C-alpha positions as CSV (number, residue, x, y, z in Angstrom):
1,X,-20.3,71.7,39.1
2,X,-20.0,73.5,42.4
3,X,-17.5,76.3,43.2
4,X,-15.6,73.9,45.4
5,X,-15.1,71.4,42.6
6,X,-14.2,74.2,40.2
7,X,-11.7,75.6,42.7
8,X,-10.2,72.1,43.2
9,X,-9.9,71.5,39.4
10,X,-8.2,74.9,39.0
11,X,-5.9,74.2,41.9
12,X,-5.0,70.8,40.4
13,X,-4.3,72.4,37.0
14,X,-2.2,75.0,38.7
15,X,-0.2,72.4,40.6
16,X,0.3,70.3,37.5
17,X,1.6,73.3,35.6
18,X,3.7,74.5,38.5
19,X,5.2,71.1,39.0
20,X,5.8,70.6,35.3
21,X,7.6,74.0,35.1
22,X,9.5,73.2,38.3
23,X,10.7,69.8,36.9
24,X,11.6,71.5,33.5
25,X,13.6,74.2,35.3
26,X,15.3,71.6,37.5
27,X,16.2,69.5,34.5
28,X,17.6,72.5,32.7
29,X,19.5,73.6,35.8
30,X,20.9,70.1,36.3
31,X,22.0,69.9,32.6
32,X,23.5,73.4,32.9
33,X,25.3,72.4,36.0
34,X,26.6,69.2,34.5
35,X,28.0,71.1,31.6
36,X,29.8,73.5,33.9
37,X,33.5,72.6,34.0
38,X,33.2,70.3,31.0
39,X,36.2,70.6,28.7
40,X,36.7,69.5,25.2
41,X,39.6,68.8,22.8
42,X,38.6,69.8,19.3
43,X,40.4,70.4,16.0
44,X,40.9,69.6,12.4
45,X,43.4,67.2,10.7
46,X,43.7,68.0,7.1
47,X,43.5,64.8,4.9
48,X,42.1,62.7,7.7
49,X,38.4,62.5,6.7
50,X,36.7,59.5,8.3
51,X,39.9,58.4,10.1
52,X,39.7,56.7,13.4
53,X,41.9,58.0,16.2
54,X,42.8,57.0,19.7
55,X,43.6,59.4,22.5
56,X,45.6,58.6,25.6
57,X,47.4,60.4,28.4
58,X,50.9,59.8,29.8
59,X,51.9,58.3,33.1
60,X,55.6,58.4,32.7
61,X,56.3,56.6,29.4
62,X,53.1,54.6,29.6
63,X,50.2,55.7,27.5
64,X,46.8,55.2,29.2
65,X,44.1,55.1,26.5
66,X,40.8,56.6,27.5
67,X,38.8,57.1,24.4
68,X,38.6,56.8,20.6
69,X,37.2,59.2,18.1
70,X,36.6,59.5,14.3
71,X,37.1,62.5,12.1
72,X,34.1,63.7,10.2
73,X,34.2,64.3,6.4
74,X,36.1,67.5,6.9
75,X,38.7,65.9,9.2
76,X,37.2,67.6,12.3
77,X,37.1,66.0,15.7
78,X,35.6,66.9,19.0
79,X,35.9,65.1,22.3
80,X,34.5,66.0,25.8
81,X,37.2,65.0,28.2
82,X,36.0,62.8,31.1
83,X,36.3,64.6,34.5
84,X,38.5,61.8,35.9
85,X,41.3,62.6,33.4
86,X,44.0,64.6,35.2
87,X,45.9,67.5,33.7
88,X,48.4,65.6,31.6
89,X,50.5,65.3,28.5
90,X,48.3,63.6,25.9
91,X,48.8,61.9,22.6
92,X,46.4,61.5,19.7
93,X,47.3,58.4,17.7
94,X,46.3,57.1,14.3
95,X,45.9,53.3,13.5
96,X,49.4,53.5,11.9
97,X,50.9,54.5,15.3
98,X,51.7,58.0,14.1
99,X,50.5,60.8,16.2
100,X,51.1,64.1,18.0
101,X,51.5,65.2,21.6
102,X,50.2,68.2,23.6
103,X,49.4,69.3,27.1
104,X,45.9,69.2,28.6
105,X,45.5,71.7,31.5
106,X,41.9,70.9,32.3
107,X,40.8,73.6,29.9
108,X,39.3,73.3,26.4
109,X,41.7,73.6,23.5
110,X,41.6,73.6,19.7
111,X,44.3,72.4,17.3
112,X,45.0,72.2,13.6
113,X,47.4,69.9,11.8
114,X,48.0,67.8,8.7
115,X,47.9,64.0,8.4
116,X,51.1,64.1,6.4
117,X,53.1,65.8,9.2
118,X,51.0,65.5,12.4
119,X,53.6,66.9,14.8
120,X,55.5,69.2,12.5
121,X,52.4,71.0,11.2
122,X,50.7,71.1,14.5
123,X,49.4,74.5,15.9
124,X,47.0,75.6,18.6
125,X,44.4,78.3,18.3
126,X,43.8,78.9,22.0
127,X,46.6,77.4,24.1
128,X,49.6,79.6,24.8
129,X,51.3,76.8,26.8
130,X,51.2,74.4,23.9
131,X,52.2,77.0,21.3
132,X,55.2,78.1,23.3
133,X,56.2,74.5,24.0
134,X,56.2,73.7,20.3
135,X,58.4,76.7,19.6
136,X,60.8,75.8,22.3
137,X,61.0,72.2,21.2
138,X,62.2,73.3,17.7
139,X,64.6,75.8,19.3
140,X,66.0,73.1,21.6
141,X,66.6,70.6,18.8
142,X,68.5,73.3,16.9
143,X,70.4,74.3,20.0
144,X,71.6,70.7,20.7
145,X,72.8,70.3,17.2
146,X,74.8,73.5,17.3
147,X,76.1,72.8,20.8
148,X,77.3,69.3,19.7
149,X,79.1,70.9,16.7
150,X,80.8,73.5,18.9
151,X,81.9,70.8,21.4
152,X,83.5,68.8,18.5
153,X,85.3,72.0,17.5
154,X,86.4,72.7,21.0
155,X,87.8,69.1,21.2
156,X,89.5,69.0,17.8
157,X,90.4,72.6,16.7
158,X,94.0,73.8,17.4
159,X,93.8,75.8,20.6
160,X,96.5,78.2,19.7
161,X,94.7,79.6,16.6
162,X,92.8,82.9,17.1
163,X,89.6,81.3,15.8
164,X,89.5,79.1,18.8
165,X,88.5,82.0,21.1
166,X,85.6,82.7,18.8
167,X,84.4,79.1,19.3
168,X,84.7,79.5,23.1
169,X,82.7,82.8,22.9
170,X,80.0,81.2,20.7
171,X,79.7,78.2,23.0
172,X,79.2,80.4,26.1
173,X,76.8,82.6,24.2
174,X,74.6,79.7,23.1
175,X,74.3,78.4,26.6
176,X,73.4,81.8,28.0
177,X,70.8,82.2,25.2
178,X,69.3,78.8,25.9
179,X,68.9,79.6,29.6
180,X,67.3,83.0,28.9
181,X,64.9,81.6,26.3
182,X,63.8,78.8,28.6
183,X,63.4,81.1,31.6
184,X,61.3,83.5,29.6
185,X,58.9,80.8,28.5
186,X,58.7,79.3,31.9
187,X,57.9,82.7,33.5
188,X,55.1,83.3,31.0
189,X,53.6,79.8,31.6
190,X,54.1,79.2,35.3
191,X,50.5,77.9,35.8
192,X,50.6,75.7,32.7
193,X,51.7,72.1,32.6
194,X,53.9,73.0,29.6
195,X,55.7,75.6,31.7
196,X,56.2,73.1,34.6
197,X,57.5,70.5,32.1
198,X,60.0,73.0,30.7
199,X,61.4,73.4,34.2
200,X,62.9,69.9,33.7
201,X,64.7,71.1,30.6
202,X,67.2,73.3,32.6
203,X,70.8,72.3,32.1
204,X,74.0,73.0,33.9
205,X,76.4,75.6,32.4
206,X,79.4,73.7,31.0
207,X,82.8,75.4,30.9
208,X,84.4,75.4,27.4
209,X,87.6,74.4,29.2
210,X,86.2,71.0,29.8
211,X,86.9,68.7,26.9
212,X,85.8,65.2,25.9
213,X,85.6,62.9,28.9
214,X,86.1,65.9,31.3
215,X,82.9,67.4,30.0
216,X,81.0,64.1,30.2
217,X,82.2,63.5,33.8
218,X,81.1,67.0,34.7
219,X,77.6,66.3,33.4
220,X,77.5,63.0,35.2
221,X,78.0,65.0,38.5
222,X,75.8,68.0,37.7
223,X,73.1,66.9,35.3
224,X,70.4,67.1,38.0
225,X,71.6,70.3,39.7
226,X,68.7,72.4,38.5
227,X,66.0,69.6,38.5
228,X,63.4,68.8,41.1
229,X,61.2,65.7,41.2
230,X,58.7,67.1,43.7
231,X,56.0,68.1,41.2
232,X,53.6,65.1,41.2
233,X,51.7,66.7,38.3
234,X,54.7,65.9,36.0
235,X,54.1,62.2,36.7
236,X,51.4,62.5,34.1
237,X,54.0,63.5,31.4
238,X,57.1,61.8,30.1
239,X,59.3,64.5,31.6
240,X,61.0,62.3,34.3
241,X,61.6,59.2,32.1
242,X,63.0,61.5,29.4
243,X,65.5,63.0,31.9
244,X,66.6,59.5,33.0
245,X,67.3,58.3,29.5
246,X,69.3,61.5,28.7
247,X,71.3,60.9,31.8
248,X,72.0,57.3,31.1
249,X,73.2,58.1,27.6
250,X,76.2,59.6,29.4
251,X,77.1,56.1,30.5
252,X,76.6,54.4,27.2
253,X,79.5,53.6,24.9
254,X,79.1,52.0,21.5
255,X,82.5,50.3,22.0
256,X,81.5,48.5,25.2
257,X,80.5,44.9,25.1
258,X,77.3,43.9,26.9
259,X,79.0,43.2,30.3
260,X,80.9,46.5,30.3
261,X,77.8,48.4,29.2
262,X,75.8,46.9,32.0
263,X,78.4,47.8,34.6
264,X,78.6,51.4,33.3
265,X,74.8,51.8,33.3
266,X,74.6,50.5,36.8
267,X,76.8,53.4,37.9
268,X,74.3,55.8,36.4
269,X,71.3,54.0,37.8
270,X,72.8,54.2,41.3
271,X,72.8,58.0,41.1
272,X,69.3,58.2,39.6
273,X,67.8,56.0,42.3
274,X,69.6,57.9,45.1
275,X,68.3,61.2,43.8
276,X,64.8,59.9,43.3
277,X,64.4,58.0,46.5
278,X,62.9,60.9,48.6
279,X,60.1,61.2,46.0
280,X,58.1,58.0,46.4
281,X,55.8,58.1,43.4
282,X,58.5,59.3,41.0
283,X,60.9,56.7,42.4
284,X,58.4,53.9,41.9
285,X,57.5,55.0,38.4
286,X,61.1,55.3,37.3
287,X,62.0,52.0,38.9
288,X,59.3,50.2,37.0
289,X,60.2,52.0,33.8
290,X,63.9,51.0,34.1
291,X,62.9,47.4,34.9
292,X,60.7,47.2,31.8
293,X,63.3,48.6,29.6
294,X,66.3,46.5,30.7
295,X,64.2,43.3,30.9
296,X,63.3,43.9,27.3
297,X,67.0,44.3,26.4
298,X,67.9,41.2,28.4
299,X,70.3,43.2,30.7
300,X,69.9,40.8,33.6
301,X,72.7,42.3,35.7
302,X,71.0,45.7,35.5
303,X,67.6,44.2,36.4
304,X,69.1,42.4,39.3
305,X,70.8,45.5,40.6
306,X,67.6,47.6,40.3
307,X,65.6,44.9,42.2
308,X,68.2,44.7,45.0
309,X,68.6,48.5,45.3
310,X,64.9,49.0,45.5
311,X,64.5,46.5,48.3
312,X,67.4,48.0,50.2
313,X,65.9,51.5,49.8
314,X,63.3,51.1,52.6
315,X,61.2,53.8,50.8
316,X,57.4,54.2,50.9
317,X,55.9,51.9,48.3
318,X,53.1,53.4,46.2
319,X,52.8,50.6,43.7
320,X,52.0,47.1,44.9
321,X,52.4,45.7,41.4
322,X,56.0,46.9,41.4
323,X,56.7,45.2,44.8
324,X,55.4,41.9,43.3
325,X,57.6,42.3,40.2
326,X,60.7,42.9,42.4
327,X,59.9,39.8,44.4
328,X,59.5,37.7,41.2
329,X,62.7,39.1,39.8
330,X,64.6,38.2,42.9
331,X,63.1,34.7,43.0
332,X,64.2,34.2,39.4
333,X,67.8,35.4,39.7
334,X,70.5,33.1,38.4
335,X,71.3,30.4,41.0
336,X,67.7,30.2,42.2
337,X,65.4,27.2,41.8
338,X,63.3,27.4,38.6
339,X,59.6,27.4,39.5
340,X,57.8,24.2,38.5
341,X,55.9,24.2,35.2
342,X,52.9,22.0,34.6
343,X,50.8,22.1,31.5
344,X,49.5,20.2,28.5
345,X,51.1,20.4,25.1
346,X,49.3,20.6,21.8
347,X,48.9,16.8,21.8
348,X,47.3,16.9,25.2
349,X,50.3,15.3,26.9
350,X,51.2,16.4,30.5
351,X,54.5,18.3,30.6
352,X,56.3,19.0,33.9
353,X,59.7,20.7,34.2
354,X,60.6,18.5,37.2
355,X,60.5,15.4,34.8
356,X,63.6,16.9,33.0
357,X,65.8,16.8,36.1
358,X,69.3,15.7,35.1
359,X,69.1,17.6,31.7
360,X,69.9,21.1,30.8
361,X,66.7,22.8,29.7
362,X,66.1,25.9,27.6
363,X,62.7,27.3,28.6
364,X,61.2,29.7,26.1
365,X,58.1,31.9,26.3
366,X,56.8,33.0,22.9
367,X,53.8,33.9,20.9
368,X,52.7,33.2,17.3
369,X,52.0,36.9,16.9
370,X,55.5,37.9,18.1
371,X,57.8,38.9,15.2
372,X,60.9,38.6,17.3
373,X,59.9,35.1,18.3
374,X,59.4,34.2,14.6
375,X,62.9,35.3,13.9
376,X,64.5,33.6,16.9
377,X,62.9,30.2,17.1
378,X,64.0,28.8,13.7
379,X,67.6,29.6,14.6
380,X,67.2,27.8,17.9
381,X,65.5,24.9,16.1
382,X,68.6,24.6,13.8
383,X,70.9,24.6,16.8
384,X,68.8,22.0,18.6
385,X,68.9,19.8,15.6
386,X,72.7,19.5,15.8
387,X,74.1,16.4,17.5
388,X,74.1,16.7,21.3
389,X,77.1,16.2,23.4
390,X,75.2,16.4,26.6
391,X,71.6,15.9,27.4
392,X,69.6,19.1,26.9
393,X,66.0,19.8,26.1
394,X,63.8,22.7,25.0
395,X,60.4,23.4,26.5
396,X,58.3,26.2,25.2
397,X,55.3,28.0,26.7
398,X,53.0,29.9,24.3
399,X,51.6,33.3,25.3
400,X,48.7,33.0,22.9
401,X,44.9,32.8,22.7
402,X,44.9,31.6,19.1
403,X,45.8,28.0,19.3
404,X,45.2,27.4,15.6
405,X,47.9,30.0,14.8
406,X,50.2,28.2,17.3
407,X,49.6,24.8,15.6
408,X,50.3,26.4,12.2
409,X,53.5,27.9,13.4
410,X,54.7,24.7,15.0
411,X,53.8,22.6,11.9
412,X,55.3,25.1,9.3
413,X,58.5,25.4,11.2
414,X,58.8,21.7,12.2
415,X,59.4,22.4,15.9
416,X,59.9,19.1,17.7
417,X,60.0,20.3,21.3
418,X,57.1,20.3,23.7
419,X,54.8,23.3,23.3
420,X,52.7,24.1,26.4
421,X,49.5,25.9,25.2
422,X,46.4,26.5,27.2
423,X,45.0,29.5,25.2
424,X,45.1,31.8,28.2
425,X,47.6,34.3,26.7
426,X,49.4,36.3,29.3
427,X,47.3,34.7,32.0
428,X,48.7,31.3,31.5
429,X,50.1,30.1,35.0
430,X,53.7,29.6,33.8
431,X,53.8,33.2,32.5
432,X,52.6,34.5,35.8
433,X,55.0,32.4,37.9
434,X,57.9,33.5,35.7
435,X,56.8,37.2,35.7
436,X,56.7,37.3,31.9
437,X,55.7,40.7,30.4
438,X,57.6,40.5,27.1
439,X,58.3,37.8,24.5
440,X,60.5,36.1,23.7
441,X,61.8,35.4,27.2
442,X,64.2,32.6,27.9
443,X,65.6,30.7,30.9
444,X,68.6,28.4,30.8
445,X,68.1,25.8,33.5
446,X,70.7,23.4,34.9
447,X,70.4,19.6,35.6
448,X,69.6,20.5,39.3
449,X,66.7,22.6,38.0
450,X,68.4,25.8,39.1
451,X,68.4,28.9,36.8
452,X,71.8,29.3,35.2
453,X,71.1,32.3,32.9
454,X,68.5,34.3,31.1
455,X,69.7,34.6,27.5
456,X,68.2,37.5,25.6
457,X,69.1,36.5,22.0
458,X,70.4,33.7,19.8
459,X,74.0,34.6,20.3
460,X,73.7,34.2,24.0
461,X,71.9,30.8,23.6
462,X,74.7,29.7,21.3
463,X,77.3,30.8,23.8
464,X,75.6,28.9,26.6
465,X,75.4,25.8,24.4
466,X,79.1,26.0,23.7
467,X,80.1,26.9,27.2
468,X,78.3,23.9,28.7
469,X,79.3,21.6,25.9
470,X,75.7,20.8,24.8
471,X,76.6,20.5,21.1
472,X,79.5,19.1,19.2
473,X,81.6,22.0,17.8
474,X,82.7,20.2,14.7
475,X,79.2,19.0,13.8
476,X,77.4,20.5,10.7
């Protein structure tokens, strides 16, 4: 072999080795780079060996699941957090829907808890924000109990007795201590999500001279004095919905009937929507949250008010889905034409709502899996079996993918009305046209096929049947 060939062989070997080393170094560098910035959530749950868990982060009150994990034989878990997950309030859930919450700041954290008391036994090894938040939460619960007790004493205790001044002093002292405790924790956690969340726990100072309704009216006017909704990071927590619920509790009264309660709540919602309107994303999130809640409770007046108020607001819309929901809600308000329904029942017969013109119709959306539906429908079936005084019919639409379960339910309960079922679940066209996102959902439709009401429970169905003379009162 000539020198030239030997040199070429040596050069090729050198290049191969050099390239191999270069590739190896590059791969190591890339792997190292990809690990930079990776964060993990790890910990131990005593008594949870082998247990499967879910993990989600909050957007308002909605939990957005992003992964699942399983404890090892020691109850230990470790999860690398995907980079697309924002700093947020998170929740780890068991299959029994028990769980615990914490704040994720984009940094790794380690926790320890016990399966028998997930939230109460929770502690963090390396997260001051979470540790301080847990301490404050316990402090706040105790503070609220003592404050409520003192307010009852202020309202009821004879003012002329010397002890009354001690109640006043204690009431003032507790409020001062609360503010000082809260401010100290906020100052120490200014850069943490927990600290920012705690800024929404600030409360107005209430004079002990304000009693009963005066105190409540003061809070209605000043509840949000120390609160700002401009921190978009808090959208990924339940801070804003929590504030809204606490504020609306000031307008709730257990002695009100449904109509009075709706009227009272609307007064509170007016203020909430007015305060939130400059903050587009928070405004949209809370509007959708309120719509969900009050639709579930069947508070149609409140839903209608929220929809109309939102449309009149002329604010920047950040949620196209919300706009669609508002439009559907407006289109389905009492007095509006009921959208046509077409579909085949379990016997493959074509069912059309328009064929029932001239009759009153109770339209029900339900599911075989829905416990509330299982409790409601037999009562309606019993009512429907009573002698009719006027023509009225029931049409039901099943939000179900398991048609065998639907057939079993219909057969076992002896339902005689048409059951539209296409097996598409929530994607069935009637559910989309009627904006259904909860079951049971009902619409009471007049002979002219206009919507009369949206009853939320059996008592309201019975009231409509009596009001419109659909059944004979003296029949059994």
